Every structure is written in structure tokens, then in C-alpha cells.
N, C-alpha and C positions, 0 to 999 in steps of 0.2 A: 474445348473453346480457349481460342486467344487470352493472353494473359489479362489486353485490354480489355477484351468483352470483360474478362471476368469481372474486373475492379471496379468496371462502370457498375455490372449489378450489383456486385456486393457493395458497395461506399455506403448506401443507407441502411447497411447491417450493422450489429452489434460488433463487437472487434472476435469475438470469442465464439461467433459462427462465421463470420469472416474466413478464421484461421481453418474451421472443419469446413467450408466449401471448398478452397482454392485445391486445384490440382496438384498433388504431390509429388515431387521430381524424386522419392525416395529418404530425400535427408529432412529428419523433422525437425531441424535447426535451422531452416534456411537462409534465415535474417542475423546467421553467425558466420563469421570468417572461421576458413580451417586453422585456428591458432591454439595454445595450449587451452584457455581458458575452454572450449567448446570442447578439445578431447576430454577432458578434465571431466568435464562433466557427462558425456554421451557415457564414456569408459566404465564411469563409478555406476550410473545406471544398470548397463552391462553385465557388473559383476555380481551385484545385489538380486540381480531377477533373472539371473540362468541357474536352472535346475542345477542340481549338482557339486552348485560353485562353491568354495567352502566361507564364499563371504554372500549366500546365498542369506535373504530377507525373506519372512511370509508377507505375504500380503497385507493383512492386519496390521503389521508393525511396520510399513514403507506411509510413514511420516514425513508430509514435507510443509516447514514454513516456511513464511514468506513476511517478511515486512510489505510496507505499500507503500508509502512515500515515499519518492525516491527510488527502490525497489522495481514496482510494478506501472509506475508513475513519476511526476516531477513533484517536487516538492519547494521551487523556485519559481517565481519569485516568492510565494507564500505558501505554505500545503492550501490545498482547495478548498478543506474544511474550514481553514482560516479564511479562506475568502468569501466563503460559503458564510460566513457569521457578519465577514464586514460589510455585503452587501445588504445582508438583512438590519446590520447597525443603522443602516445608511437610510433604511425603512422607517424606523421605529425613531430615529431621531427627526424625521422629518413630520413625524406626527406627534412627539413632544420635543418639542424644544430646550426642554430643560436638560436635559441629559447631554445635551453639547458642552453643560460645565462641569461634567462629571472626567476626574484626571486623566481615567483608562480610557474611556472616549476620545479623547484629545489623542491620545497617545496613537489610538486606533488610527483615529482622522489623517494624521501626520506622519502614518507608515512606520512607528518607531517601537517597534517589535520587540528592542534590547527593553524596557521597561515593560512591555505584555508578557513578557518570557521570564522575569525577573523574580525570587522569591519563590521559587517552586510554582511559576508559571500562575502566580495568584493577579496578576493580570488578563491575560488569559480566560482566567475561570469567570471572573468576574462577566467580561465581553459574551462568555458562552449562558451566563447567569441572562445578561439581560436579551437573548437574542432566543437563548433553546427552553428555559426553565419555566413552569406553566401551562406549556398546550400539551394535547394531548399526544402519542407516539405518532398517531394516526395523522393530524393536525401537522407532524413535522416530517412526517414520511411523505407528503404530500410537497411541504415548501420544499423539500430537498432535491424532490421531482420535478417540480415547475419551476427548480431555479437550473436544474440543469437541461433543462429544455431550451434556456433563454441568455445563461452565462454565458461568455468566452473568455477564453486564457487570452492575458493581456499579452503574447508574444504572440504565442500560435495562429490566434485569433481562432479556433477553433472550438465545438462543446469539451467542455473538461474532460466528459467520458469518452472521448476520442484522442485524447490525448496520453494514450497509455503506450506503453513500450511493444515493440511489435517482438522481439526477441524472448520478452519474458514472458508474452502468452503463447509463444512456440512452446515454452520450457513447460508453463504448465500443462500445455494439452498430452507434449510428452508424456508427461510422469504421470498424469492422470489413466493415460493409454495403457502405463505398465502396473496400474494396480492399485499408484497413489492415492492419497486423501489427501490434499491438501486444502493447509491453514491458512488463514490472514492473522497474524499478532501483530499489529501495528497501535503507534502512539496517539491513532486516528479514533474518533467517538464507534465504538459499536454498534450504536443507529443509525450512524449519519452512511456505513461502509454498507450495511444492508439492505438499503436502498435498492443500492446497483450492482453489490457485488455477483450477484449470479447471472444478471444482465449480460456486463464488461468481462467476467474474469471465469465463469463459470463458476463458480466457487457457491456454496448455496450459503444462507446467511446462519445456519447454525456451524459453519465452521468459521466464523469469522470473532476473532477476539482483539477486543479492542480497550479502549478507555470507556470507563462506564462510572455514572452517579444513580443514586436510589432515585426507583421507581416507585410511585405511590398510585395506589389501585382506590378508585373513585367513582363514584356514578353521577352523574351531570345529565340532565334535562332524562332523569330515569333509564340511564345507559351505563352499561359498565365501562368507564375507559381506566387507560394509565395514562400516568402525567409524568413529566419530565420534573428534576429539581437537577440542584447544582451539591445535593449532601451525599458526605458518604464518599468523595470523587475517589474514584483508585485509577491510576495513572500507567496505563499500560507501556512502558517505557524501561529503557537498561535492565533494570535488575528486575523491576516488578514484571518483565516479559517471560523469564521463564516460570517465575510464580504463576502467570495464568495459563500458559503450558501445561503444568499441572493442574491447576485447577481444573482447567474446563478439557484436554483435551484423555489426560491421565494414561499417557507414553512419550516419552523422547522422542523427540523427533530425529530422523537419519540423515535428513537434509538440511537445510537450515538457509536462508536469501537476506541480504539483507543490503546499506548502504552506510552507515553509521555506526560512530560511535552509540549513540542509543543500542544498535542491533548484537554490541562485543557481548554481552552477558549471556542471552538468544544462542551466536555462534560457538560459545565458551559452553553450554549444556550441552548444545548437540553436541557437540566433538569432540570433547575432554571428557574420558573417562566412559565414554560410550561403551556401552559390553555388546554393539552391533558397529559393522562399521558407520563411519559416518565422514557427512562433505556437505564445506560450506562453503559462501560463497558470497564475494563483497560485490557490487558493484561501484566502477568509481566513475567520478562525474569530470570526464575529460574533453569532454566536447563540446565549445563553448558555439563553435556552428550551425549545429543541428540542434543543441540544446543548451546545456550551462557547464564549463567548468568551476569546480570546485571544491576543493578538502574540509584543510584549516578552517578557511572563511566563507563560509556559507551566508547567501545574502538573508536567509531567516532561521533554518535549522537545518541539518543533516551533514552535519557538524562530523569530519574524516580523517581523524588524527594516530588516535588510539589504538582503533580496530588494523588501523591499516600498517603499521609501526608491529605491529603481531602476526600478522598475517605468514610471512614468511613460515615465522616459525611454529605456526601451528596448520599448518599446512592448507591452509584457506585461499580458495581459486579467487585470484581476481581476474576481475573484467573493466579492461578498459575501452571505454564506450566508445571511443573514437574509433581504436586499431580491428577491435573485435566484434564490433555490429558492423554490418553494412547499411542496414536498417534501423531509424529507429524507432518511428512511430508509424499507426497501422495508416497513416494518410498517406504516407510514401509512396509515392511507386516504384 
């Protein structure tokens, strides 16, 4: 099958399945240029999966943790879940005009994300309460699924679930083929990611760790349902990530992938004083032509300063998106 024929036939398939179908050329990471980042990743996996190697890690201990926003797909100009919440908010305001007087609704309408994220995300949680709380989990899942079918990224004019990084999908497939259990450990909402994670990444919902709030059991119209609230919010970011890994996985990862200072604690927990060999990787957004270029000054979230400064000292691999990836997205030819 020619490459052109393959791409045409696979264009409507989920990204994870496209990778599984494309003819193999013997390179598990074809979207990565032959550079130190790729070689360090492949070399680590080769060392810890080779029988008889002093660094061999048994299959049950092969745990890899991936941040989501900015690591597996973009988080600019805003994280995709926030884009979903803002679109949902517009629908709510259209039905109830009194909401337009709400200070945080005004900030959201103006794109004032500094206000929404200030004071421990107070404004963001308020918006999530307006758009998420009170609905059943089934209603929420349907809402996210319907949104993904119609919403388009403002720059790439593609479905949000098409805007995934092909090089990172290759990493996921490569690790899964080498006995790794792959987890998403993200500041995004766990319920939001679980709607599409298996279809897009090949990661089942039980391997998704994200921010959560209390869910209530109720009976509505005689049927048992689970209802979303904004009570007892746990933010799976920064120091919260290692805590969540311990609570939900119970094993320390041996590989960790992130892109921001929000992933620094997870990188430290994975690579410092780990009794097993460990690998940490940071995706550095340097490509303004194909994606976005930022570190200290992102458009919304994804600040990368402290982790970048410590990378050499900690031995973390830095991926320069512009020079290390020959393709960025699954929709690129």
C-alpha cells in the first residue's frame, strides 16, 4: 500500500488506530528525528526490557506516567477542557442572561484567564460549577462527546481530538508494545479525559488520573445515577501528581513525560531516589510555525521555567519540538 493510499484510507480513523495500521519501517518512532532525545528514549527502553540486563525491570513494574495538556496534545491558546467549558458557558448564558453579570463569567467572555486561574483557580472552579455541576455523569459524557464531534481548534481548524501529537502517540504505542502500562496523570478533569482517552490514546479510563470532585449517588425518575458536584475538589497538578500516583497506581513510575512546571514534582518523584532505573522527559514547545513557542510566557497554562532549569542536573531528556519532531500532528502528511 502506498503512503498516499494509506493516509487517505486512514484519515477518518482514531489516531491510535492509524499508528497501528501504518506499514512499519522498522522504526518505532518515525516522527522523531535521529537526535539525542530519540536515542535516549529508545536506549532506556532497550536497557530495562532486555533479559539479563543489570537494569532489567519486570513487566509489572513498567509504569509510565504522561501529562496530557501540552504533552500529548496542545494546551494553547487554552486547555481543551476549558474550551469545552467556555463553549458550554455561552450556551448557558444564552438561556439565562442574568449569568452575564457574574464577574467570572465576564472574565471568561473577555479571555481573562489570569483572573480565572488566580487564587488557586477560584474563577475556573466557579465556571466549572456553572457548566459541570448538577448533571449526571452520563449527561456529562454525552455533552463532551457531542462537543468533540463539532468543535474546532481555533488555529488548526480541526476537531480537538485530531490535534494530538503524533510523536507522542508513537511513544505510547512503543511502550505498550514493550510491556508498559501507560497512565495519564493530568491537571485536567478525569471525567473529561475518560470520555475519549481509550479511543484517541489507547489508554483505558481506569488508567486516567486527573482532577476530581465529589460525585453523589442519587435516584432520578426511579433510576440510579451519579451526579457531578464541585465539592471536595482535588487538583491533580504540581505536588498533587505524585500523591495521586501513589493513591491510584500504588507503584512509582519508571518513566515520566511532561511539559511544564506543573509536572516537576512528578518528574522528581519518578527519577530521584527511585530504586529502579528511571527516565524523565520534557516536551519543550519551540515551534511557532507548526504549533506554539513558549516556556516562561504561555498564553494560558503550561509555564516551563523551574523544570527546564533543573533538567540537565536531573538528567531529564528535553525534546525540542522544532528540531526533534519531523511531524507534530496526526493530520500532517
